C-alpha positions as CSV (number, residue, x, y, z in Angstrom):
1,M,-21.7,16.5,-7.6
2,P,-20.6,13.6,-5.5
3,K,-22.9,10.9,-4.9
4,K,-24.0,10.6,-1.2
5,A,-23.4,7.2,0.5
6,T,-26.3,5.9,2.8
7,I,-24.8,2.7,3.8
8,F,-21.8,0.5,4.2
9,T,-22.5,-3.2,4.0
10,F,-20.0,-6.1,5.4
11,D,-21.3,-8.6,2.9
12,S,-19.7,-11.7,3.4
13,Y,-16.4,-13.5,3.6
14,K,-15.3,-16.9,2.1
15,V,-12.3,-19.1,2.3
16,S,-10.5,-21.2,-0.3
17,P,-10.4,-25.0,-0.1
18,D,-7.0,-25.1,1.3
19,K,-7.9,-22.6,4.0
20,K,-5.0,-20.0,3.0
21,R,-6.8,-17.5,1.1
22,L,-9.5,-15.5,2.9
23,F,-12.0,-13.2,1.0
24,F,-13.7,-10.2,2.3
25,T,-16.4,-8.4,0.6
26,Y,-18.0,-4.9,1.1
27,T,-20.7,-3.0,-0.8
28,T,-21.5,0.9,-0.6
29,T,-25.1,1.7,-1.5
30,F,-25.7,5.3,-2.5
31,K,-28.7,7.6,-2.2
32,D,-29.8,7.0,-5.9
33,H,-29.5,3.2,-5.2
34,S,-26.4,2.5,-7.1
35,T,-23.8,0.3,-5.5
36,L,-19.9,-0.3,-5.7
37,S,-18.3,-3.2,-4.3
38,F,-14.9,-4.3,-2.9
39,T,-13.2,-7.9,-2.4
40,E,-9.8,-7.8,-0.3
41,T,-7.9,-10.9,-0.3
42,I,-5.4,-12.1,2.7
43,I,-2.9,-14.7,1.8
44,L,-2.1,-17.0,4.8
45,P,1.5,-18.6,5.2
46,I,0.1,-21.8,6.1
47,S,-3.4,-23.3,6.2
48,A,-5.6,-22.6,9.0
49,K,-7.1,-26.2,9.0
50,K,-5.5,-27.0,12.2
51,L,-7.5,-24.1,14.1
52,S,-10.6,-24.7,15.7
53,P,-13.6,-23.9,13.4
54,D,-15.3,-21.6,16.1
55,L,-11.9,-19.5,16.7
56,F,-11.3,-19.1,13.2
57,K,-14.7,-18.1,12.5
58,K,-14.2,-15.3,15.2
59,F,-11.0,-14.2,13.5
60,L,-12.7,-14.0,10.2
61,Q,-15.7,-12.0,11.6
62,D,-13.5,-9.4,13.5
63,L,-11.1,-9.3,10.1
64,H,-14.1,-8.7,8.1
65,I,-15.2,-5.7,10.2
66,L,-11.5,-4.5,10.5
67,L,-10.4,-4.5,7.1
68,G,-13.5,-2.7,5.9
69,I,-12.3,0.6,7.2
70,S,-10.2,0.8,4.3
71,Y,-13.2,0.7,1.9
72,Y,-15.8,2.6,4.3
73,K,-13.5,5.8,4.1
74,L,-13.8,6.1,0.5
75,Y,-17.4,7.5,0.9
76,G,-18.3,7.8,4.7
77,A,-21.6,6.3,4.8
78,T,-23.3,7.1,8.1
79,K,-24.9,3.7,8.7
80,V,-23.5,0.1,8.5
81,S,-25.2,-3.3,8.0
82,L,-23.4,-6.4,9.1
83,P,-24.2,-10.3,9.3
84,Y,-23.1,-10.8,12.8
85,K,-24.9,-10.1,16.1
86,L,-22.5,-8.2,18.2
87,A,-22.5,-7.8,22.0
88,K,-22.8,-4.4,23.1
89,E,-19.1,-4.1,24.3
90,E,-18.1,-5.4,20.9
91,A,-20.2,-2.9,19.1
92,A,-18.6,-0.3,21.3
93,F,-15.1,-1.5,20.5
94,W,-15.8,-1.1,16.6
95,N,-17.5,2.2,17.1
96,T,-14.1,3.5,18.9
97,I,-11.8,2.1,15.9
98,Y,-14.2,3.7,13.2
99,Q,-14.4,6.9,15.0
100,T,-11.2,7.6,16.9
101,G,-9.0,5.6,14.5
102,L,-10.3,7.8,11.6
103,G,-9.6,10.9,13.3
104,E,-7.1,12.3,10.8
105,F,-9.5,11.2,8.2
106,F,-12.1,13.1,9.5
107,Y,-9.9,16.2,10.2
108,R,-8.3,16.0,6.6
109,N,-11.5,16.0,4.8
110,K,-13.2,18.5,7.1
111,L,-15.8,16.0,8.2
112,D,-17.5,15.6,11.8
113,P,-16.5,12.7,13.6
114,K,-20.1,12.1,14.5
115,I,-20.9,10.8,11.1
116,A,-19.0,7.8,12.2
117,P,-21.3,4.6,12.0
118,K,-22.8,3.0,15.2
119,F,-22.4,-0.5,15.0
120,P,-25.7,-2.3,15.9
121,F,-25.8,-4.7,18.8
122,V,-27.9,-7.5,20.3
123,K,-28.7,-7.1,24.0
124,S,-28.8,-11.0,24.5
125,A,-25.3,-11.5,22.7
126,K,-22.9,-12.7,25.2
127,P,-19.0,-12.7,25.0
128,T,-17.3,-16.1,24.3
129,T,-13.5,-17.2,24.1
130,Y,-11.8,-19.8,22.6
131,T,-8.9,-22.0,23.8
132,L,-6.0,-23.1,21.9
133,P,-2.3,-24.6,22.6
134,T,0.2,-22.1,22.9
135,D,3.9,-21.8,24.0
136,A,4.7,-19.2,26.6
137,K,8.6,-19.2,25.0
138,K,7.4,-18.6,21.5
139,V,7.3,-15.0,20.5
140,L,6.1,-13.6,17.2
141,V,7.4,-10.2,16.6
142,G,6.0,-7.7,13.9
143,I,8.9,-6.6,11.5
144,G,8.5,-3.5,8.9
145,G,12.1,-3.2,8.7
146,G,12.8,-0.2,11.0
147,K,14.7,0.4,14.1
148,D,11.9,-0.4,16.6
149,S,11.4,-4.0,15.8
150,L,15.0,-4.5,15.6
151,V,15.5,-3.4,19.3
152,S,12.5,-5.7,20.3
153,L,14.1,-8.6,18.3
154,E,17.4,-8.1,19.9
155,L,15.9,-7.6,23.5
156,L,13.6,-10.8,23.3
157,K,16.9,-12.8,21.5
158,E,18.9,-11.6,24.6
159,A,16.3,-13.1,27.0
160,D,16.5,-16.7,25.3
161,F,13.0,-16.5,23.8
162,A,12.1,-18.4,20.4
163,V,11.7,-15.1,18.1
164,T,9.9,-15.5,14.7
165,G,9.4,-12.5,12.6
166,L,6.3,-11.7,10.9
167,S,6.1,-9.2,8.0
168,I,2.6,-8.0,6.5
169,E,3.1,-7.0,2.7
170,T,0.1,-5.1,0.9
171,N,0.0,-5.4,-2.9
172,K,3.7,-5.9,-3.5
173,R,6.8,-7.7,-2.2
174,F,8.6,-5.8,0.8
175,V,12.4,-6.6,0.7
176,I,13.4,-4.8,3.7
177,P,11.9,-7.1,6.4
178,A,13.2,-10.1,4.7
179,N,16.7,-8.8,4.9
180,V,16.9,-7.5,8.2
181,A,15.3,-10.9,9.6
182,K,18.3,-12.3,7.9
183,K,20.7,-10.3,9.7
184,A,18.7,-10.8,12.9
185,G,19.2,-14.6,12.4
186,V,15.4,-15.3,12.8
187,S,12.9,-16.8,10.6
188,L,10.4,-14.7,8.8
189,I,6.7,-15.4,8.0
190,T,4.8,-13.4,5.9
191,I,1.0,-12.4,5.4
192,R,0.1,-10.6,2.2
193,R,-2.7,-8.3,1.8
194,E,-4.2,-7.5,-1.7
195,L,-6.6,-4.6,-1.2
196,D,-9.3,-4.5,-4.0
197,K,-7.9,-2.9,-7.2
198,K,-10.6,-0.3,-7.3
199,I,-9.2,1.5,-4.3
200,F,-6.7,3.0,-6.1
201,E,-9.2,4.7,-8.2
202,K,-10.4,8.3,-7.7
203,H,-13.3,8.4,-4.9
204,Q,-15.0,11.0,-2.9
205,Y,-12.3,10.9,0.2
206,Q,-9.2,9.3,0.9
207,G,-7.2,9.4,4.2
208,H,-5.1,7.7,7.0
209,I,-6.4,4.7,8.5
210,P,-5.7,2.9,11.8
211,V,-3.3,0.5,10.1
212,S,-1.4,-0.9,13.1
213,I,-4.7,-2.3,14.6
214,I,-5.0,-4.4,11.1
215,Y,-1.5,-5.6,11.6
216,G,-2.6,-6.4,15.2
217,F,-5.2,-8.8,14.4
218,L,-3.5,-10.3,11.5
219,G,-0.5,-10.9,13.8
220,M,-2.6,-12.6,16.4
221,L,-4.2,-15.0,13.8
222,A,-0.5,-15.8,12.7
223,A,0.2,-16.3,16.3
224,A,-2.6,-18.6,16.7
225,L,-1.7,-20.4,13.3
226,Y,1.7,-20.9,14.8
227,G,1.1,-21.9,18.3
228,Q,2.7,-18.8,19.8
229,K,1.7,-17.2,23.0
230,Y,2.7,-13.5,22.3
231,F,2.4,-11.2,19.2
232,V,4.9,-8.3,20.1
233,V,4.9,-5.0,18.4
234,S,7.2,-2.3,19.1
235,N,5.0,0.8,19.7
236,E,6.9,3.7,21.7
237,Y,5.7,6.0,24.5
238,S,6.0,8.7,22.0
239,S,3.0,7.4,20.0
240,N,0.6,8.6,22.9
241,F,0.9,12.4,21.9
242,G,-1.8,13.8,19.4
243,N,-1.2,16.3,16.7
244,I,-4.3,18.5,16.9
245,I,-7.6,19.1,18.5
246,Y,-10.5,19.1,16.0
247,K,-14.0,19.2,16.8
248,G,-13.2,18.9,20.6
249,R,-11.2,15.8,20.1
250,E,-7.7,15.1,20.0
251,V,-6.4,13.8,16.5
252,N,-3.4,11.4,16.7
253,H,-2.0,10.0,13.6
254,Q,-0.4,7.2,15.4
255,W,-3.5,6.6,17.6
256,S,-3.4,2.8,16.5
257,K,0.1,2.6,17.9
258,S,-0.8,4.4,21.3
259,F,-1.2,2.5,24.6
260,E,-4.9,3.6,24.5
261,A,-5.5,1.5,21.4
262,E,-3.1,-1.4,22.6
263,K,-5.1,-1.8,25.9
264,L,-8.4,-1.6,24.0
265,I,-7.2,-4.5,21.6
266,R,-5.8,-6.6,24.4
267,E,-9.1,-6.4,26.3
268,Y,-11.0,-7.1,23.6
269,V,-9.2,-9.9,22.5
270,K,-9.4,-11.6,26.1
271,K,-13.1,-11.0,26.3
272,F,-14.1,-12.0,22.7
273,I,-11.4,-14.3,21.2
274,T,-8.9,-15.9,23.4
275,N,-6.9,-15.8,26.8
276,D,-4.2,-17.8,25.0
277,I,-2.8,-15.0,23.1
278,T,-1.3,-11.8,24.3
279,Y,-0.7,-8.5,22.0
280,F,1.6,-6.0,23.6
281,S,4.3,-3.8,22.6
282,L,7.5,-4.3,24.3
283,L,8.9,-0.7,23.9
284,R,5.5,0.9,25.5
285,R,7.6,2.7,28.4
286,F,10.1,4.1,26.3
287,Y,10.4,7.2,24.4
288,E,11.5,7.1,20.9
289,I,14.9,8.5,21.5
290,R,15.6,6.0,24.2
291,I,14.9,3.4,21.5
292,V,17.3,5.0,19.0
293,K,20.1,5.1,21.8
294,Q,19.7,1.3,22.0
295,F,19.5,0.8,18.2
296,A,22.9,2.6,17.9
297,K,24.6,-0.2,19.4
298,Y,23.3,-2.7,16.7
299,K,25.7,-1.6,13.8
300,K,25.0,-4.7,11.8
301,Y,21.6,-3.4,10.9
302,F,22.9,-0.1,9.4
303,T,23.1,-1.4,5.8
304,T,19.7,-2.8,5.6
305,F,17.2,-1.2,8.1
306,S,14.8,1.6,7.1
307,S,12.1,3.8,8.9
308,C,10.8,5.6,5.8
309,N,7.4,4.7,5.4
310,N,7.6,5.6,1.6
311,N,8.9,1.8,1.6
312,F,5.9,0.7,2.1
313,T,3.4,2.5,-0.4
314,L,3.0,1.2,-4.2
315,R,5.1,3.8,-5.5
316,G,8.0,3.0,-3.1
317,N,11.7,4.5,-2.9
318,K,13.1,4.3,-6.2
319,E,16.8,4.8,-4.9
320,G,17.7,3.3,-1.7
321,R,15.8,2.8,1.2
322,W,15.1,6.5,2.3
323,C,13.1,8.9,0.6
324,N,15.2,11.9,2.5
325,N,12.3,14.0,2.3
326,C,9.5,13.4,4.5
327,P,9.1,14.1,8.2
328,K,9.6,10.4,9.2
329,C,13.4,10.6,7.6
330,V,14.2,14.1,9.0
331,F,13.0,12.9,12.3
332,A,15.1,9.2,12.1
333,F,17.9,11.6,10.8
334,T,17.7,14.0,13.8
335,L,17.4,11.2,16.6
336,L,20.3,9.2,15.2
337,S,22.6,12.3,14.8
338,A,22.8,12.2,18.6
339,F,24.4,8.7,18.8
340,L,26.0,8.0,15.6
341,T,29.3,9.7,14.0
342,K,28.7,11.9,11.1
343,E,30.5,9.2,8.7
344,E,27.9,6.4,10.0
345,L,24.8,8.8,9.6
346,I,25.8,9.6,6.2
347,E,26.3,6.2,5.1
348,I,22.9,5.2,6.3
349,F,20.8,7.9,4.6
350,G,23.4,8.5,1.6
351,K,23.6,12.5,2.5
352,N,23.8,14.5,5.3
353,L,20.4,15.9,5.7
354,Y,21.6,18.8,7.8
355,Q,23.1,20.0,4.8
356,E,19.7,20.2,2.8
357,R,18.5,23.9,2.8
358,E,14.9,22.7,1.2
359,L,14.4,20.4,4.2
360,L,14.4,23.5,6.7
361,P,10.3,23.3,6.9
362,L,10.3,19.6,7.9
363,F,13.0,20.1,10.5
364,K,11.1,23.0,12.0
365,D,8.0,21.0,11.9
366,I,9.7,18.2,14.0
367,L,11.3,20.5,16.4
368,G,8.2,22.2,17.4
369,L,9.1,25.5,15.3
370,G,6.4,25.0,12.7
371,E,2.5,25.1,12.9
372,M,2.0,21.6,14.2
373,K,3.4,17.8,14.7
374,P,3.3,16.5,11.4
375,F,1.0,13.8,10.3
376,D,3.5,11.1,10.2
377,C,5.4,8.5,12.9
378,V,7.7,11.2,14.4
379,G,8.2,11.6,18.2
380,T,7.6,14.5,20.4
381,F,9.1,18.2,19.8
382,E,11.1,17.6,23.1
383,E,12.8,14.6,21.9
384,S,13.8,16.1,18.5
385,Q,15.2,19.1,20.4
386,T,17.0,17.2,22.9
387,A,18.9,14.9,19.9
388,L,19.6,18.3,18.2
389,Y,21.4,19.6,21.4
390,L,23.3,16.4,21.7
391,A,24.5,16.5,17.9
392,K,25.1,20.2,17.5
393,E,28.8,20.2,18.1
394,K,29.3,17.3,15.6
395,F,27.2,19.1,13.0
396,S,27.6,22.7,14.1
397,D,29.1,23.9,10.3
398,D,26.0,22.4,8.8
399,I,23.2,24.7,7.4
400,I,20.1,23.4,9.5
401,V,22.0,23.3,12.6
402,A,23.5,26.7,12.3
403,K,19.9,28.0,11.4
404,L,17.9,26.3,14.1
405,E,20.2,25.5,17.3
406,E,19.6,29.1,18.6
407,K,15.8,29.1,18.0
408,V,15.3,25.8,20.2
409,N,14.3,26.1,23.6
410,Y,16.4,23.4,25.3
411,F,14.1,23.3,28.5
């Protein structure tokens, strides 16, 4: 019988003497009074010694709360304990992150979102913001190695911004961001996350977390370290649409990329951290299909980019940059097929996915012909249908297109 977790404690954080390594510690306490502790390490690219001590302390406290979500979810304690005095609005922000941000986690584990913890607050606590020098022409851009961030890079370069890329590695080195940054001609800085090794053991629960928000806060810390005014991400309009309604609430795999989350973060940062750094998505107004159309112009990246999320798992893709067996690969293939030649597409993916009969269920899922929108970073059914319509003449002899084109309702 699984042990019942009663409380999740945000124990403490500490900083190495050179202020480049940050350590965040957590403890889950169970009903039988036994405990399980975790420590996550963040390795910064440069020392934080130049940051205002108060501003750095605030970043550390927020990261402590945010990074804890990876460990909280393992047992889902209903109460939290933390050593910080939060204002009411701060507590409300973290309540949302830990409830809405874990929507898919609750759904997959058949848990009621109401068990999400309520962060305590102190009525007398007041918001405080901090100032720091930043340069409005300097832009830090999050780079995962996919097409979206490369479109942001190129657009900002065309507008004569001084662009630097940021890669966030988790427990292993990712080569794709470095390769695309080199192609783009921009310097790349890297923050490394080292999750506690115990997280990879068997626990009561597993599931998706709002990881893009973790990247957002680490990106803003990096912007502060390097004096950059903007931390730019590349989240599209398509990320606003959820997957399923569960317990009366919309579950959206991409909630942490949505405009709702972006606005929430931006308002929180301006009220409780600093007015001198702005977090936003450059591509917010565009559907994914519009971004892909733009990306198709940047042919120099075709041999280095990848939008397959399996690259960022510990297992990774053993052969090539694409697993060619997940909703993200199928979605990217479909959208790119609308704007590239068959030869270009096959060169990118290594094969013609429209010829892979076993992928039929995944194609149905992204086209709206399956049970539900996949829990992956894919766009709307309408986008996939539009792309298939635009590509069907080029790929009319392929198995997938032949089977599905008549079943799709092109509006």
